[in-house]
C-alpha positions in Angstrom: -57.8 -160.9 216.0 -59.6 -158.8 218.8 -57.4 -155.9 219.9 -59.7 -153.8 222.0 -60.3 -154.9 225.6 -64.0 -155.3 225.1 -63.5 -157.4 221.9 -60.9 -159.5 223.7 -63.1 -160.1 226.7 -66.0 -161.1 224.4 -63.8 -163.6 222.7 -62.7 -165.0 226.1 -66.3 -165.4 227.1 -66.9 -167.3 223.8 -64.0 -169.6 224.5 -65.3 -170.2 228.0 -68.7 -171.2 226.7 -67.1 -173.6 224.3 -64.4 -175.1 226.5 -65.5 -174.6 230.1 -62.1 -173.2 231.1 -59.2 -171.1 229.8 -55.5 -170.7 230.6 -53.8 -167.3 231.0 -50.7 -168.3 229.1 -52.7 -169.7 226.1 -54.9 -166.6 226.0 -51.8 -164.3 226.0 -50.3 -166.1 223.0 -53.7 -166.2 221.2 -54.2 -162.4 221.6 -50.6 -161.3 221.4 -50.7 -159.5 224.8 -49.0 -159.9 228.1 -50.2 -162.4 230.7 -50.8 -159.5 233.1 -53.3 -158.0 230.6 -55.1 -161.3 230.4 -55.3 -161.5 234.3 -56.9 -158.0 234.3 -59.4 -159.2 231.7 -60.2 -162.2 233.8 -60.6 -160.1 236.9 -63.1 -157.8 235.2 -65.1 -160.8 233.9 -65.0 -162.3 237.4 -66.4 -159.1 238.8 -69.2 -159.4 236.3 -70.0 -162.9 237.5 -69.1 -164.5 234.2 -66.2 -166.7 235.4 -64.3 -167.8 238.4 -60.5 -167.4 238.4 -58.3 -170.4 239.2 -54.6 -171.0 239.4 -53.2 -170.1 235.9 -56.6 -169.5 234.3 -60.4 -169.4 234.9 -63.5 -171.6 234.6 -67.0 -170.6 233.6 -69.1 -169.4 236.5 -71.1 -172.1 238.1 -68.7 -174.9 237.1 -67.6 -177.1 239.9 -65.1 -179.9 239.7 -67.3 -183.0 239.3 -66.0 -186.5 239.4 -67.8 -189.8 239.3 -67.0 -192.4 242.0 -64.2 -194.8 241.1 -66.6 -197.7 241.1 -68.7 -196.1 238.4 -65.7 -195.1 236.3 -64.3 -198.6 236.4 -67.4 -199.7 234.4 -67.2 -196.9 231.9 -65.4 -197.7 228.6 -64.0 -200.8 230.3 -63.1 -202.6 227.1 -61.2 -199.6 225.8 -59.3 -199.1 229.0 -58.3 -202.8 229.1 -57.1 -202.6 225.5 -55.1 -199.4 226.2 -53.6 -201.1 229.3 -52.4 -204.1 227.3 -50.8 -201.9 224.7 -49.1 -199.9 227.5 -47.8 -203.1 229.2 -46.0 -203.9 226.0 -43.7 -200.9 226.6 -42.5 -202.1 230.0 -39.5 -204.3 230.3 -38.5 -206.5 233.3 -36.7 -204.4 235.9 -38.4 -201.1 235.0 -39.4 -198.4 237.4 -42.8 -196.8 237.0 -45.2 -194.2 238.2 -48.9 -195.2 238.0 -51.5 -192.7 238.9 -54.8 -193.6 240.6 -56.9 -193.7 237.5 -59.0 -196.7 236.5 -56.9 -197.1 233.3 -53.8 -197.2 235.4 -55.6 -199.8 237.5 -56.2 -201.9 234.4 -52.5 -201.5 233.5 -51.5 -202.8 236.9 -53.4 -206.0 236.1 -51.8 -206.2 232.6 -48.3 -206.0 234.1 -48.7 -209.4 235.9 -46.3 -211.2 233.5 -43.5 -208.6 234.1 -40.7 -209.3 236.6 -38.8 -207.2 239.1 -40.8 -204.0 238.7 -40.6 -201.0 241.0 -43.9 -199.1 241.0 -44.7 -195.8 242.8 -48.4 -195.0 242.9 -50.9 -192.8 244.6 -53.8 -195.2 243.9 -55.2 -197.3 246.7 -56.8 -199.7 244.2 -53.5 -199.9 242.3 -51.6 -200.9 245.4 -54.2 -203.6 246.1 -53.9 -205.0 242.6 -50.1 -205.2 242.9 -50.1 -207.2 246.1 -48.7 -210.8 246.2 -46.3 -210.3 243.3 -42.9 -211.8 244.2 -40.0 -209.6 243.1 -42.1 -206.4 242.9 -41.3 -203.3 244.9 -44.5 -201.3 245.4 -44.4 -197.8 247.0 -47.5 -196.0 248.0 -47.1 -192.3 248.2 -49.4 -191.7 251.2 -51.0 -188.3 251.6 -54.5 -186.9 251.7 -57.0 -189.6 250.6 -59.7 -188.6 248.1 -62.7 -190.7 248.6 -64.1 -190.3 245.1 -60.9 -191.6 243.4 -59.4 -193.6 246.2 -56.1 -191.8 245.5 -53.6 -189.9 247.6 -52.9 -186.3 246.9 -51.4 -183.2 248.6 -48.0 -182.2 249.9 -47.1 -185.7 251.4 -47.9 -187.4 248.1 -46.0 -184.8 246.1 -43.0 -185.1 248.5 -43.0 -188.9 247.9 -43.1 -188.5 244.1 -40.3 -185.9 244.2 -37.9 -188.5 245.9 -37.9 -190.7 242.8 -36.9 -190.6 239.1 -38.4 -193.5 237.1 -38.3 -194.9 233.6 -42.0 -194.5 232.8 -44.9 -192.3 234.0 -48.3 -193.8 233.1 -51.3 -191.6 233.8 -54.8 -190.7 232.5 -57.0 -187.5 232.6 -60.5 -186.3 232.5 -60.2 -184.4 229.3 -57.8 -183.6 226.5 -57.7 -181.0 223.8 -55.0 -179.6 221.5 -55.4 -176.1 223.0 -55.6 -177.0 226.8 -53.6 -180.2 226.8 -54.5 -182.8 229.4 -56.8 -181.7 232.3 -58.2 -183.1 235.5 -61.3 -182.5 237.6 -59.2 -182.0 240.8 -56.4 -179.5 241.1 -54.4 -181.7 243.6 -54.7 -184.7 241.3 -53.4 -182.5 238.4 -50.5 -181.2 240.4 -49.4 -184.7 241.3 -49.6 -186.0 237.8 -47.7 -183.0 236.5 -44.9 -183.9 239.0 -44.9 -187.6 237.9 -44.3 -186.4 234.3 -41.4 -184.2 235.4 -39.8 -187.1 237.4 -39.9 -189.7 234.6 -37.8 -190.4 231.5 -40.9 -191.0 229.4 -44.5 -189.9 230.0 -47.3 -192.0 228.6 -50.9 -190.7 228.5 -53.6 -193.4 228.7 -56.6 -191.8 227.1 -59.7 -193.6 225.9 -61.6 -191.9 223.1 -64.3 -190.5 225.3 -61.8 -188.0 226.8 -61.1 -186.1 223.6 -62.6 -182.7 223.2 -63.3 -182.2 226.9 -61.6 -179.7 229.2 -61.7 -180.3 232.9 -61.0 -178.0 235.8 -57.2 -178.1 236.2 -54.3 -178.4 233.8 -51.9 -181.4 234.0 -49.5 -180.9 231.1 -49.6 -179.7 227.5 -49.6 -182.5 224.9 -46.1 -181.5 223.8 -44.8 -182.8 227.2 -45.9 -186.3 226.4 -43.7 -189.0 224.8 -46.5 -191.4 223.9 -50.3 -191.2 223.8 -52.2 -194.5 223.8 -55.9 -194.4 222.8 -58.5 -196.8 221.3 -59.7 -197.1 217.7 -62.4 -194.5 218.1 -59.9 -191.7 218.8 -60.5 -188.8 216.4 -58.1 -189.2 213.5 -57.7 -185.5 212.8 -56.7 -184.7 216.3 -54.4 -187.8 216.6 -52.6 -186.7 213.4 -52.0 -183.2 214.9 -50.7 -184.9 218.1 -48.2 -186.8 215.9 -47.1 -183.6 214.3 -46.3 -182.2 217.7 -43.7 -184.9 218.1 -45.7 -187.3 220.3 -45.9 -191.0 219.3 -49.5 -192.2 219.0 -50.4 -195.8 219.7 -53.8 -197.2 218.9 -55.1 -200.2 220.9 -57.5 -202.6 219.3 -60.5 -203.3 221.6 -61.3 -206.5 219.7 -57.8 -207.9 220.2 -57.9 -207.1 223.9 -61.2 -209.0 224.3 -59.9 -212.0 222.3 -56.8 -212.2 224.5 
């Protein structure tokens, strides 16, 4: 384990090259030093042009939060997202209260919930709200807030204030990347903050993660994997990682793409 500052910083650079981002708390545990020591390391590396510090961590210099338009993302891994959505819908009983984020997988879940009755759904997703219209007995609450064009989702203080007013049975949300070390991450910090708040205001948190998300680290942290109750993925999810997720106390559900297509 690196003990000298130069050795520790070299290892931080190596982690940045491999992952794209690092977290202060994770590095402090890894190296057995204080978070303040890690912050000083990151400050030195930022002055050298190697990284850019962010809230709670740092990203590799030159990385910018990139996000595909929602229309493109709807078409990506569509069968997997629909299978995951159907599996998630099985968890929801009539009369439940839910958070749904603005992700394309949550949009698929909104469609899969059509057979459910008397649901109350709080969402920051414009497309999710549209999908949930004309459903008698449903109560649909849009958070409002700052509209992000790329995701057609509301974020920012108004959206966070709306979420903070409720406590629900289920929070269903997705992410841009997931690793054992960094947990669930998002390309936009405001999106990450809102999803973090949804998890904190729900009895059970369910991550909707298609297999393409594993092994990737995005710009901003949402929650560590240990904060989840259930993770739902498709059959191509990496078995070794899924087993480690189970060992952390999180239930893993695997959705069959073929079954979703047949239905």
